[in-house]
C-alpha positions, 0 to 999 in steps of 0.5 A: 030744788034741784033734783040731781046731786053730781059730787066731783073732787075738786070745788074748781072743777065743780064752779066750771061743771055747775056752769054747764048744767041746767037748775035740775042739777047741784054740784059738790065737791068731796075735796078728794079723798074722804076716807082712807087707811089710819095712819097709826097702825096697819089697820089691814086684816091679814088673817082675813083676805088682808081686808083694809079697815077704812075711816073717815078723814078727820077733815072731811066728816063735816064734808061728808056730813053735808053731802049725805043730807043731801044725798037723802033729797037728791039723785047722786051722780058720782063725776071724780076723775076716770082713772083707779084712783077716781073710781076708788074715790067714788066707791069710797064715797059710796060706802060713805053716803050709804049708796049702793054701788051697784045702783049709784050712776057714775059719770065720766068725762076726759074733759070738762066741757059743755059737750061732754058733760051733757053726753056723760050725764046722757050715759052714766054706767055704775062703778067698775070695781075692778078698778076699785080693786086695782087701787085698793091693791096698791094702797094695800101693798104700799102699806104692808111694805111702808108699815114693815119697812120702815120701822126696819130702816128706822131701826138698823139705818137712822129714824124718820126714814120710809120705803116704798115700792116705787120710792125706794126703786127710784132712788136706787136708780140714782144711787146706781147713776151716781156710782156709774159716775164716779167710776166713769174713767173719761178717755181722752182723744182729739176732733179734727176740724178743718175750714176749705176754701174754693173760690169765695166760698168756706167749706166747713168739715169734720174728719171722719175719724179721732185721734187718740193722742197728743203725739198722734195728733201733732204728727197727723196734723203736720202732715196734713199741712202739707198735703193736697186735697180735692173733693172725692165724692158728692151726695144729695139726698131728700129727707124729713123729720116727723111730729112727736106724738101728742102729749101723755103724762111722762113726755108733758113732764119731759117737755116743760122741763127742757122748754119751760124749765118746770119741775115734775110737781109744777107741771102736774100743778098747772095742768090740773089747773087747766084741765080744772078750768076746761081748757085741756083733757084730762092731764093723767093719762098714758095714751096717746090716742086722738078722738075722730072728733078731735082730729077732725077739729084740729084737721080744719083748723090746720087747712084753715090757718097754713093750708091743706097742704100742712095737714097730714092726718096720723093716729099715734100708736101708744107706746106703753103696752099697759096704757088703760089710765085714759083713753086720749092724750092731753089735748087743748078742748077747743083747738080754736083757742090759740091762747088762754087767760091765766097766769104765766105758768098756764099759758106757757104750759097751755102753749106748749100742749096746744103746739104739739097737739097740732103739729102732730096733724101736721105733715111732715117737713123735708130737708135736702141733706147734702155731704161732700167727702174730701180727699188726704193727698198723704192721709187715707182718713177723709174730711166730711163737709155737711149741708141742710137745706129746709124745703118744706117746713111742714110741722116745724111752723108751729113746734118750731125746731127750724134752724139756719141752712147750711149750703155748701158751694156748687162743686164737681167730683176732682174738684181741687181745694186749699186748706186755709185752717185745720184743729186738733181739738181735745175732748174727752169721753163723757159719762153717763148723765145724772138723771133730772127729775123728767129723764128720771120720770122717762127711766121709770116710765121704760121700765114698766115702774110707776103710773101717771099718777105715781110720778109727782109724789115719788119724786116729791117722797124722795127729796122730802125724805132726804135721799135725794137732793136737787141740786146745781153743779158748779163743775170743774175746770180742765185743761185742753191741748188744741194743735192748730196749722193757720197762716202756714204754721203749727200753733199747740196751745191750751184752753180750759173748759168748765166740766160737769156744770148742770142744774136741776139734777138729782143727787143722792144723799149718803143715807140713800146709798146706805138705805139702798145697799141695805134694801137691796142685799136684804130686800131684792124684791122689793128695789128690783126693777123686773118685780116692780113692773111685775106688780104694775102688771098685776095691778093692770090684771086686777083691773081687768078682772083677770086677778083676785087682789087679795089673792095677788096681795097674799102671794106678795106678802108670803114671800115678803113677811119672811124676809122682815123677820130674817132681818131682825137679827142683822147688826146696825155695825153691817148696815153703817157699811163700816170700813176698816181703813187700819189702825192709828200708829201711835195706839193701834186703835182702829179706825173705820169709816161708816155711816152714822146718825148725821150722815158718813163719817170716821170712827176711831176706836170700838162702840164695845168696851169701857172706852167710847170712840172718837169721831170725826167728820170726812174730808171734803170730796171724799166718801165711805168707799174712797176715803184713806187711812192717811187722810181719816188721821189728819181729821182725828187732829181737829179740833186744832188750836190755832192760837189765841185772841187778843183777851187769851182765849183759845182759838179752835179749828174744827169741821162741823156738819155745816162745814168748817168753823173756828170756836172762841168760848161759846161763839162759832165762826164759819171759816167757809174757804180756808181749811181748819188744817192750815188757817192761821192765827191772824186769818182766825183772829180777823174772821172772829173779830168781824163776826163780833163787830157784826154781832154787835152791830145787830144788837139794837138793845139788851134787856134783862134775863138774857133777852135782847133785841137784834136786827135780822135780815128781815128787819129787828126782832126780840129773842131769848134764845128760844122765841123769836118776835118781830117787832112792828115796822111803827114801833121804835125797837130801842124803846121797848121795855122789858114788860113789853118784850116779856109780854111778846115773847109770852104769847108766842110758842117755842118752835119744836124740831119735829122728829118721827117716833120708831115703833 
């Protein structure tokens, strides 16, 4: 019988470790956290040092029972991950299994390899209670904020919302960036390029300044067309490029997004699989250090594969001042394993990690950069021609990044050059870029907010809560003016460019803007960047044993709780950001733009009084900040009577939550692409007829009691309007009887929409 019980977090890790240990060891998994604060209630004793009340999760009781029985017969080694979260899991296991944390063995490792596991077993330690306290402080603080602030948002803004110390700051960043983009006014200018000729050589060049408007650009081109040109200066300088540091969590997420198109969550999921399979070191780290053994192994590999001139030993200084989550960067456990078995995503991410790690220990790339200055006889500006040639590829041999050399011809200062063509192309200054998941992680890291373990869940939360949408942007067309001198004549033309098109960008919803404004006004510390970063610094102090965790929580709560009390009396009208647009000229009734239950909307009339207000959606492309009274009045003309069907039924056009539509009786027809104010009777009747024909083709059979058999995108199905039942492939849908349909529907539960109850 095995003498030792090793408890890890995941089953995959357990299988890998069990292969390395002998028959004296049994390896079991806790399947992550086994205890937590109960979901219902605060469960923090504010009066007695903010002591948390934990319970074993319902789905973990069977696991704990099994582990407890095994712990009675074996010596226990707790082997959860070596970070604060892992230390807390080890402590919770000790509590649940009735083990003494001061006596129970705790083993840690950065990689799941036989030498690392054997070394960890030889040198166990006990649970680091300071790390446990730091994680406990984070959990308690987040519960206090969520428990007291979220119900306030439900009452003042909308049910189902949540607030959090890191997630609310992330949302604020995205909201503020969107507002910067809206307020940005692009400034036009002209970029001037030219092509010169000397003998058989062509020399592309760019003017060393920009021209501000079309008249200046046109006059400049005309004058330059009459000029002569010569080489006024020439320089060649050696340069170099250096490799980047080995990956930490955030840089891996950013590079996987840029090179592989992975989301932050996908990157962490795939990295977790690689770690548990023993292919890479621990993937939640903010340290760029490599162990001396790893550096030696990588150096040997480089010398063997590429030659000694390619090796350059270097240790990168960690950029994150408070780096403490792990002691080594993310790297392959075996640098000689150039590729691995696994699915496509695992192979791609491993390849990226392998290349970055090996490149970090390779020599710099050596480059020759040359530059020519070309003077204009009748202008003060200069044209600049640049060349670049790779002398030694160094780390780029592995990491890539090489491009075709641009070789400038061999000329002497004073050589005359002939102008073949010159072009002034209009361009516009670029506004701030929207955040992607990866660039948001980079910004949070720069601000000192969050830790490697929090980035992915934070980004998932702000999307699932409806604060942020990840979407592709189509952009819009813009005209650019071109002024060219070619073939001894001036040509002026226009070309189109698409502006603002982008992929996978984080866009704030209207609810994000309202919530951010509410929190910024009434809870400034919660969404203050410096404050949120200082909280992370306090967690680091707790982890270092320099600050009692209950004291840190107490200092926060004594300032936070009074703000919650003071905000109870804030009116929903104020929070909804109601903006008075003016009065309806026909009735003198006030019209507001405000935020409602389902998003931004228009309101005609007051909410108090005997007469109920009317509501209308915002015009397309408008926000609460920029909608005008005249535009709002048009929206209150909806629903509009477009005409009548051939059967004499009214056709009404309107805008709903899902866009413009027409309604005939109980039939709704989307009219996306049409303006409900302008759509004609002929157009509406055609769309209505097409809808009826489509529905008729879907209808395979009509039974009694409102039951129908319809053709759907995934095959035929039975419906009664509340339940849908798919029909088996081998069954003829037209031969299903009333009883058979009723029996199938009775066995299928009704789907209910789930709403969170406000407290």
